[in-house]
ZASE-735483 format. One line per 5 residues: number of its first residue (from 0); their letters; for each residue x, y, z of N, C-alpha, C, O. Coordinates in steps of 0.05 Angstrom, whole numbers, plus 5000, padded with zeros to 4 digits. Layout:
// residues N
NUM	a	X/Y/Z/X/Y/Z/X/Y/Z/X/Y/Z; ...;
//
This chain:
// residues 186
0	mkkii	9039/4179/0348/9048/4158/0366/9031/4157/0391/9024/4136/0401; 9024/4181/0401/9007/4183/0425/8980/4170/0420/8969/4156/0437; 8969/4175/0396/8943/4163/0390/8944/4133/0389/8925/4120/0399; 8965/4122/0379/8968/4093/0377/8970/4081/0405/8957/4061/0411; 8985/4094/0422/8989/4084/0449/8963/4087/0465/8955/4068/0479;
5	lsalv	8949/4109/0462/8923/4113/0475/8903/4093/0465/8888/4082/0481; 8901/4089/0439/8883/4069/0428/8888/4041/0439/8870/4026/0446; 8914/4034/0441/8921/4008/0451/8913/4006/0481/8904/3986/0490; 8917/4028/0495/8909/4029/0524/8880/4025/0528/8871/4009/0544; 8864/4041/0512/8834/4039/0514/8825/4011/0506/8809/3999/0520;
10	ftaly	8836/4000/0484/8829/3973/0475/8835/3952/0497/8818/3935/0502; 8858/3954/0508/8867/3935/0529/8849/3938/0554/8840/3918/0565; 8843/3962/0562/8826/3967/0585/8798/3956/0581/8787/3943/0599; 8787/3961/0558/8760/3951/0553/8758/3921/0552/8737/3910/0559; 8779/3908/0544/8779/3879/0543/8789/3866/0568/8794/3842/0568;
15	sckke	8792/3881/0590/8801/3870/0616/8779/3855/0629/8784/3838/0647; 8754/3861/0622/8731/3846/0634/8729/3819/0619/8741/3816/0598; 8714/3801/0631/8709/3775/0616/8691/3780/0593/8671/3795/0595; 8696/3767/0571/8680/3769/0548/8655/3753/0550/8656/3729/0556; 8631/3766/0546/8606/3751/0549/8586/3756/0527/8567/3741/0524;
20	gqktd	8589/3777/0510/8571/3783/0489/8574/3810/0476/8587/3827/0488; 8562/3815/0451/8565/3842/0438/8547/3844/0413/8541/3824/0401; 8537/3870/0404/8524/3876/0379/8509/3903/0375/8503/3915/0396; 8503/3914/0350/8486/3937/0344/8494/3953/0319/8517/3949/0309; 8477/3972/0308/8484/3988/0285/8461/4008/0278/8438/3998/0278;
25	gttva	8463/4036/0271/8442/4054/0263/8446/4085/0264/8468/4093/0272; 8426/4102/0255/8427/4131/0256/8400/4145/0260/8380/4137/0247; 8397/4164/0279/8372/4178/0285/8378/4202/0302/8401/4210/0306; 8358/4215/0313/8362/4238/0330/8351/4232/0358/8328/4223/0360; 8367/4236/0378/8358/4231/0405/8367/4254/0423/8391/4262/0423;
30	dsvsv	8348/4266/0438/8355/4288/0455/8371/4310/0440/8390/4320/0450; 8362/4316/0416/8374/4337/0399/8403/4333/0392/8416/4352/0384; 8412/4308/0394/8439/4302/0385/8437/4282/0362/8424/4262/0364; 8451/4288/0340/8450/4271/0317/8464/4244/0321/8487/4244/0330; 8450/4222/0316/8460/4196/0320/8453/4179/0295/8439/4188/0277;
35	tdhta	8463/4154/0294/8458/4137/0272/8441/4112/0282/8450/4099/0301; 8419/4106/0270/8403/4083/0278/8415/4058/0266/8425/4057/0243; 8415/4037/0282/8424/4011/0273/8400/3992/0275/8396/3979/0296; 8385/3990/0254/8362/3973/0253/8371/3948/0237/8377/3950/0214; 8370/3925/0250/8380/3901/0237/8364/3877/0246/8375/3857/0257;
40	satga	8338/3878/0241/8321/3856/0249/8300/3852/0228/8289/3871/0218; 8294/3827/0221/8273/3822/0202/8246/3832/0213/8228/3839/0198; 8243/3831/0239/8218/3840/0251/8219/3871/0257/8198/3882/0263; 8242/3883/0254/8244/3912/0259/8244/3919/0288/8242/3942/0296; 8247/3899/0306/8245/3903/0335/8272/3914/0346/8272/3924/0369;
45	ytsre	8294/3912/0331/8320/3920/0342/8328/3946/0330/8332/3948/0306; 8331/3967/0346/8341/3992/0337/8358/4005/0359/8348/4012/0380; 8384/4008/0354/8401/4023/0371/8414/4043/0354/8414/4041/0330; 8427/4063/0366/8439/4085/0351/8469/4086/0356/8479/4079/0377; 8483/4095/0335/8512/4101/0338/8516/4131/0342/8502/4147/0330;
50	lspen	8534/4137/0360/8540/4165/0365/8570/4169/0365/8586/4153/0375; 8579/4192/0354/8607/4198/0354/8616/4207/0382/8598/4216/0397; 8641/4206/0388/8650/4216/0415/8643/4246/0418/8636/4254/0440; 8645/4261/0397/8639/4290/0400/8610/4294/0408/8604/4310/0426; 8592/4280/0394/8563/4283/0400/8556/4271/0426/8537/4279/0440;
55	lgkyl	8570/4250/0434/8565/4239/0460/8573/4259/0482/8559/4261/0503; 8594/4273/0478/8602/4294/0496/8580/4315/0500/8575/4324/0522; 8567/4322/0478/8546/4341/0479/8522/4330/0494/8509/4343/0509; 8516/4304/0489/8495/4290/0503/8500/4290/0533/8482/4297/0549; 8524/4283/0541/8531/4282/0570/8530/4309/0583/8527/4310/0607;
60	aqknd	8533/4331/0568/8534/4358/0580/8507/4371/0583/8505/4393/0592; 8485/4357/0575/8458/4369/0577/8452/4378/0605/8456/4363/0624; 8443/4402/0608/8436/4413/0634/8407/4422/0633/8400/4443/0622; 8390/4407/0645/8361/4413/0648/8350/4399/0672/8365/4389/0688; 8324/4398/0674/8311/4386/0697/8309/4355/0696/8299/4342/0715;
65	tlyvt	8319/4344/0675/8319/4315/0672/8344/4303/0685/8366/4314/0682; 8341/4281/0699/8363/4266/0709/8372/4246/0688/8357/4229/0679; 8397/4248/0679/8409/4231/0658/8427/4210/0673/8446/4218/0686; 8420/4185/0670/8436/4163/0681/8448/4149/0657/8434/4136/0642; 8474/4151/0654/8488/4140/0631/8508/4119/0640/8526/4124/0655;
70	nffat	8503/4094/0630/8520/4071/0638/8537/4062/0614/8526/4057/0593; 8563/4061/0618/8581/4051/0597/8586/4021/0603/8593/4014/0625; 8581/4005/0583/8582/3976/0587/8590/3962/0561/8592/3974/0540; 8596/3936/0563/8600/3918/0541/8587/3891/0547/8586/3883/0570; 8578/3878/0527/8565/3852/0532/8583/3830/0542/8575/3810/0553;
75	wcgpc	8610/3834/0537/8629/3814/0546/8639/3819/0574/8654/3803/0585; 8630/3840/0586/8638/3849/0613/8620/3837/0634/8597/3845/0636; 8629/3818/0650/8613/3804/0670/8601/3823/0690/8576/3821/0695; 8616/3841/0703/8605/3860/0721/8583/3879/0708/8564/3886/0721; 8587/3885/0683/8568/3902/0669/8541/3887/0666/8520/3899/0671;
80	mreip	8542/3862/0659/8518/3846/0656/8503/3842/0682/8479/3841/0683; 8519/3839/0704/8507/3834/0730/8492/3859/0741/8474/3856/0757; 8501/3883/0733/8487/3907/0743/8463/3916/0726/8447/3931/0736; 8461/3906/0702/8439/3914/0684/8411/3910/0697/8394/3928/0694; 8406/3887/0711/8379/3884/0723/8372/3907/0743/8349/3915/0745;
85	hfknk	8393/3917/0757/8388/3940/0775/8378/3964/0761/8360/3978/0770; 8390/3970/0738/8382/3993/0722/8354/3989/0711/8338/4007/0711; 8348/3964/0703/8322/3959/0691/8300/3962/0713/8279/3973/0707; 8306/3953/0737/8287/3957/0760/8282/3986/0765/8259/3995/0769; 8304/4002/0765/8301/4030/0771/8286/4045/0748/8271/4063/0753;
90	meelk	8291/4036/0723/8277/4048/0701/8247/4044/0704/8231/4062/0699; 8239/4019/0711/8211/4013/0715/8199/4029/0737/8177/4040/0735; 8214/4031/0759/8204/4046/0783/8200/4076/0776/8181/4088/0787; 8216/4087/0759/8216/4116/0753/8202/4122/0726/8203/4145/0717; 8188/4103/0715/8174/4107/0690/8155/4131/0692/8140/4132/0711;
95	gkpvk	8157/4149/0673/8140/4173/0673/8152/4197/0687/8141/4218/0687; 8174/4192/0700/8188/4214/0715/8209/4227/0696/8216/4215/0676; 8219/4251/0703/8240/4263/0686/8268/4251/0690/8286/4264/0699; 8270/4225/0683/8295/4210/0685/8299/4195/0659/8281/4182/0649; 8323/4197/0648/8330/4183/0624/8354/4165/0628/8376/4174/0635;
100	ftfin	8350/4139/0624/8371/4119/0626/8382/4114/0598/8367/4109/0579; 8408/4115/0595/8421/4109/0570/8445/4090/0575/8460/4093/0594; 8447/4071/0558/8469/4051/0560/8488/4055/0536/8479/4050/0514; 8512/4063/0541/8532/4067/0520/8547/4041/0516/8562/4033/0534; 8543/4028/0494/8556/4002/0488/8584/4006/0476/8587/4021/0456;
105	lddks	8604/3993/0488/8631/3996/0480/8642/3970/0466/8666/3966/0463; 8623/3952/0458/8631/3928/0444/8645/3935/0418/8642/3957/0408; 8662/3917/0408/8674/3921/0382/8652/3924/0361/8631/3911/0364; 8656/3941/0342/8636/3946/0321/8627/3920/0307/8604/3918/0298; 8644/3901/0306/8637/3875/0292/8616/3860/0308/8604/3842/0297;
110	ewnts	8612/3867/0333/8592/3853/0350/8565/3867/0351/8546/3856/0362; 8563/3890/0339/8538/3906/0341/8513/3891/0330/8492/3893/0342; 8516/3877/0309/8493/3863/0298/8491/3834/0307/8475/3818/0296; 8507/3826/0326/8505/3799/0336/8500/3800/0366/8477/3800/0374; 8520/3800/0383/8516/3798/0412/8503/3823/0423/8486/3820/0441;
115	vktfa	8509/3847/0413/8495/3871/0424/8466/3870/0416/8448/3877/0432; 8460/3862/0392/8432/3859/0382/8417/3839/0400/8395/3845/0409; 8428/3817/0405/8416/3796/0421/8411/3807/0450/8389/3804/0461; 8431/3819/0461/8428/3831/0488/8406/3852/0489/8389/3852/0507; 8405/3870/0469/8385/3891/0467/8357/3880/0466/8339/3889/0479;
120	qennl	8354/3859/0449/8328/3847/0446/8319/3831/0470/8296/3833/0479; 8338/3816/0482/8331/3800/0505/8323/3817/0529/8308/3809/0546; 8335/3841/0531/8330/3859/0554/8312/3882/0548/8307/3899/0565; 8301/3882/0523/8283/3903/0515/8295/3931/0519/8282/3949/0529; 8320/3934/0512/8334/3959/0516/8344/3973/0490/8359/3992/0492;
125	akdii	8338/3962/0467/8348/3973/0442/8345/4003/0440/8364/4016/0430; 8323/4014/0448/8318/4043/0445/8334/4059/0465/8337/4084/0463; 8345/4046/0485/8361/4059/0506/8391/4056/0503/8407/4066/0519; 8399/4041/0482/8428/4036/0477/8439/4055/0456/8426/4059/0435; 8462/4065/0461/8477/4081/0441/8503/4066/0436/8517/4058/0455;
130	lldgq	8509/4062/0411/8534/4048/0404/8556/4068/0401/8553/4089/0389; 8579/4062/0413/8602/4080/0411/8626/4064/0401/8634/4044/0414; 8638/4072/0380/8662/4059/0370/8686/4067/0387/8696/4089/0384; 8694/4049/0405/8717/4054/0422/8742/4062/0408/8759/4075/0420; 8746/4054/0383/8769/4061/0368/8771/4091/0364/8793/4102/0358;
135	kldat	8749/4105/0366/8749/4134/0361/8754/4151/0387/8755/4175/0387; 8756/4137/0410/8760/4151/0435/8790/4158/0440/8808/4143/0432; 8794/4182/0451/8821/4190/0459/8821/4202/0487/8800/4205/0498; 8844/4209/0497/8846/4219/0525/8830/4244/0528/8820/4250/0550; 8828/4261/0507/8813/4285/0509/8783/4280/0515/8771/4295/0529;
140	ffssn	8772/4259/0503/8744/4252/0508/8739/4248/0538/8720/4259/0549; 8757/4233/0551/8753/4226/0579/8758/4251/0597/8743/4257/0615; 8780/4265/0592/8786/4289/0609/8766/4311/0605/8761/4327/0623; 8753/4313/0582/8733/4334/0576/8706/4328/0589/8691/4347/0594; 8700/4303/0593/8673/4295/0602/8670/4285/0630/8648/4284/0641;
145	fkqwd	8693/4276/0642/8691/4263/0668/8713/4273/0687/8735/4280/0678; 8707/4272/0713/8726/4280/0733/8745/4257/0740/8769/4261/0743; 8733/4233/0742/8750/4211/0751/8755/4188/0731/8774/4173/0734; 8738/4185/0711/8741/4163/0693/8760/4169/0670/8757/4189/0656; 8780/4152/0666/8799/4155/0645/8796/4134/0623/8813/4131/0606;
150	ggsip	8773/4119/0624/8768/4099/0604/8782/4073/0609/8781/4055/0593; 8796/4070/0632/8813/4047/0638/8797/4022/0644/8808/4000/0641; 8772/4024/0653/8756/4001/0659/8726/4007/0658/8718/4030/0659; 8710/3986/0656/8681/3988/0656/8671/3967/0675/8686/3948/0681; 8647/3969/0686/8626/3988/0680/8633/4016/0692/8649/4018/0712;
155	ftylr	8621/4037/0681/8624/4064/0691/8596/4077/0688/8584/4074/0667; 8587/4091/0708/8561/4104/0707/8565/4134/0713/8577/4141/0733; 8553/4150/0696/8554/4179/0698/8526/4189/0702/8508/4182/0686; 8521/4205/0722/8495/4217/0728/8496/4247/0726/8515/4259/0736; 8476/4259/0714/8475/4289/0712/8447/4298/0715/8428/4288/0702;
160	kgdkt	8443/4318/0731/8418/4333/0732/8425/4362/0736/8436/4370/0756; 8420/4378/0715/8428/4407/0715/8458/4409/0718/8473/4397/0702; 8468/4423/0738/8496/4425/0743/8508/4404/0761/8533/4403/0765; 8491/4387/0773/8500/4367/0791/8508/4342/0776/8493/4333/0758; 8530/4331/0782/8540/4306/0770/8549/4286/0791/8555/4294/0814;
165	deylg	8550/4261/0783/8561/4240/0801/8572/4219/0782/8561/4214/0760; 8594/4207/0790/8607/4186/0775/8612/4161/0792/8618/4163/0816; 8609/4138/0780/8613/4113/0795/8628/4094/0777/8619/4086/0756; 8652/4087/0785/8668/4068/0771/8666/4040/0783/8672/4037/0807; 8658/4021/0767/8655/3994/0778/8626/3985/0777/8608/4000/0770;
170	mmtee	8621/3960/0786/8594/3950/0785/8577/3962/0808/8585/3961/0831; 8554/3972/0801/8536/3984/0821/8518/3963/0833/8507/3946/0818; 8515/3963/0858/8494/3947/0871/8468/3962/0868/8468/3985/0862; 8447/3949/0873/8420/3962/0871/8418/3984/0892/8407/4005/0887; 8430/3979/0916/8429/4000/0937/8444/4025/0929/8434/4047/0934;
175	vlnsk	8468/4022/0917/8484/4045/0909/8469/4060/0887/8468/4084/0887; 8458/4046/0868/8443/4059/0846/8420/4075/0857/8416/4099/0850; 8405/4063/0875/8381/4076/0886/8390/4101/0902/8378/4122/0900; 8412/4099/0917/8422/4122/0933/8430/4145/0915/8423/4168/0920; 8445/4139/0894/8455/4160/0876/8432/4173/0861/8432/4198/0858;
180	vdall	8414/4157/0850/8391/4168/0835/8374/4184/0854/8366/4207/0847; 8367/4174/0877/8350/4188/0896/8363/4215/0905/8348/4234/0909; 8389/4215/0909/8402/4239/0918/8400/4261/0896/8397/4285/0903; 8402/4254/0871/8401/4274/0850/8372/4282/0843/8367/4303/0832; 8353/4266/0851/8325/4272/0845/8313/4292/0867/8292/4303/0863;
185	k	8328/4295/0889/8319/4313/0910/8319/4342/0902/8311/4359/0917;
//
């Protein structure tokens, strides 16, 4: 019964944003965590990976000299889409530095090969997107991985470098993103 209630809560929370788009599908290995590639393009240009909640937890827990900036988003979420250009600008600025940007897509699985695919291709982010089936998330996932996020709303950004972490719930302005990234790179 708890799982049903929790699933309903997560589903409702994720759909609280305005619907604007969704898509993706696949399996491969990224940062030593097993994932599934979702290649679904006649040109082969679209490849995103699916990751289980367990493996995502391992990915989020990596402790090394790389700064990991992980953004949880959905293509139907207006605030999520408005902050993506800030992340793209920062990615370009930090190209070649020990920083890895990852976008965890929470769209419904049925959207992975439609709106998520279109979004990934239009923004040249397919290799940086991980698909996560929100139906597989439970309260343990959130409490085990985050201090403040309970999965109730998106966008959500998690930053980690070594033992230092930072969390931001809501849409990030470019100034806030720059400040948080710069603080962890010091």
